[in-house]
C-alpha positions as CSV (number, residue, x, y, z in Angstrom):
1,X,92.4,142.6,68.6
2,X,96.2,142.7,68.9
3,X,98.1,145.6,70.2
4,X,101.7,146.4,70.0
5,X,101.9,148.9,72.9
6,X,104.8,149.3,75.2
7,X,103.3,150.0,78.6
8,X,105.2,150.5,81.9
9,X,104.4,151.9,85.3
10,X,107.1,153.1,87.7
11,X,107.0,154.6,91.1
12,X,109.5,157.2,92.3
13,X,109.9,159.9,94.9
14,X,111.0,163.5,94.8
15,X,112.5,165.3,97.7
16,X,110.5,168.2,99.1
17,X,112.3,171.6,98.7
18,X,111.5,172.8,102.2
19,X,112.3,169.6,104.0
20,X,114.8,167.4,102.1
21,X,114.4,164.4,104.5
22,X,110.8,164.0,103.3
23,X,109.7,163.0,99.8
24,X,106.5,162.9,97.7
25,X,105.4,159.8,95.9
26,X,104.8,159.9,92.1
27,X,103.8,157.3,89.5
28,X,105.1,157.5,85.9
29,X,103.0,155.9,83.1
30,X,104.9,155.3,79.9
31,X,103.2,154.2,76.7
32,X,105.2,154.0,73.4
33,X,108.0,156.3,74.8
34,X,105.6,159.0,75.9
35,X,105.2,159.4,79.7
36,X,102.9,161.1,82.1
37,X,103.5,161.7,85.8
38,X,100.9,161.7,88.6
39,X,101.4,162.7,92.2
40,X,100.0,160.2,94.7
41,X,100.0,162.9,97.4
42,X,101.9,160.7,100.0
43,X,104.7,162.0,102.1
44,X,107.3,159.5,103.2
45,X,110.8,159.6,104.6
46,X,113.3,159.8,101.8
47,X,115.8,157.3,103.3
48,X,113.1,154.6,103.5
49,X,112.4,154.6,99.8
50,X,113.9,151.7,97.7
51,X,114.2,152.9,94.1
52,X,115.2,149.4,92.8
53,X,112.1,147.8,94.4
54,X,109.8,150.7,93.8
55,X,108.4,150.5,97.3
56,X,109.0,151.8,100.8
57,X,111.2,149.7,103.0
58,X,110.2,148.5,106.5
59,X,107.2,146.8,108.0
60,X,105.7,149.7,110.0
61,X,102.2,151.0,109.6
62,X,103.3,153.9,107.3
63,X,105.3,151.5,105.1
64,X,102.4,149.1,104.8
65,X,100.0,152.0,103.9
66,X,102.3,153.4,101.2
67,X,103.0,149.9,99.7
68,X,99.3,149.1,99.7
69,X,98.7,152.4,97.9
70,X,101.3,151.5,95.3
71,X,99.7,148.1,94.7
72,X,96.2,149.5,94.3
73,X,97.4,152.3,92.0
74,X,99.2,149.7,89.8
75,X,96.1,147.6,89.7
76,X,93.8,150.5,88.8
77,X,96.2,151.7,86.0
78,X,96.3,148.2,84.5
79,X,92.5,148.1,84.6
80,X,92.2,151.5,83.0
81,X,94.5,150.4,80.2
82,X,92.4,147.2,79.7
83,X,89.2,149.3,79.7
84,X,90.5,151.6,77.0
85,X,91.5,148.6,74.9
86,X,88.1,147.0,75.3
87,X,86.4,150.3,74.3
88,X,88.7,150.3,71.2
89,X,90.0,153.8,72.1
90,X,93.6,154.9,71.4
91,X,95.7,154.1,74.4
92,X,98.1,156.9,75.2
93,X,99.7,158.1,78.5
94,X,97.3,161.1,78.5
95,X,94.2,158.9,78.0
96,X,95.3,156.6,80.8
97,X,96.0,159.7,83.0
98,X,92.6,161.3,82.3
99,X,90.7,158.0,82.9
100,X,92.6,157.4,86.2
101,X,91.9,160.9,87.5
102,X,88.3,160.8,86.2
103,X,88.6,163.8,84.0
104,X,87.5,162.1,80.8
105,X,84.0,161.3,82.0
106,X,81.4,164.0,81.6
107,X,78.8,164.3,84.4
108,X,75.3,165.3,83.5
109,X,73.5,167.6,85.8
110,X,69.7,167.9,86.2
111,X,69.7,171.4,84.6
112,X,71.7,170.1,81.7
113,X,69.4,167.2,81.1
114,X,66.4,169.6,81.3
115,X,68.0,171.9,78.7
116,X,68.7,168.9,76.5
117,X,65.1,167.6,76.8
118,X,63.6,171.0,76.0
119,X,65.8,171.4,72.8
120,X,65.0,167.9,71.6
């Protein structure tokens, strides 16, 4: 199956309002011109962020941790996209976001299974 999707992942930071020297890390998923942003819940010094490289500068422990998080997030997002394509589902930024966050999967409970069993 051939797909003609435009798919891009970019990482960026936003300054915190209460402390402008700190920033929060975000990822933006763009598919066919529609984008979705996800906060990665990482604080980092704003001056150490390289927007052109899309990573944190330096070789300290914090920089390595943040850069590793960026790489694993990028890998997971690519895997989510591939999974959606394999399942022959429509690949949108919202679908990738929901699958990445785990909100598209319904979890059955024992009570729900018992109700299902009693009705069937």
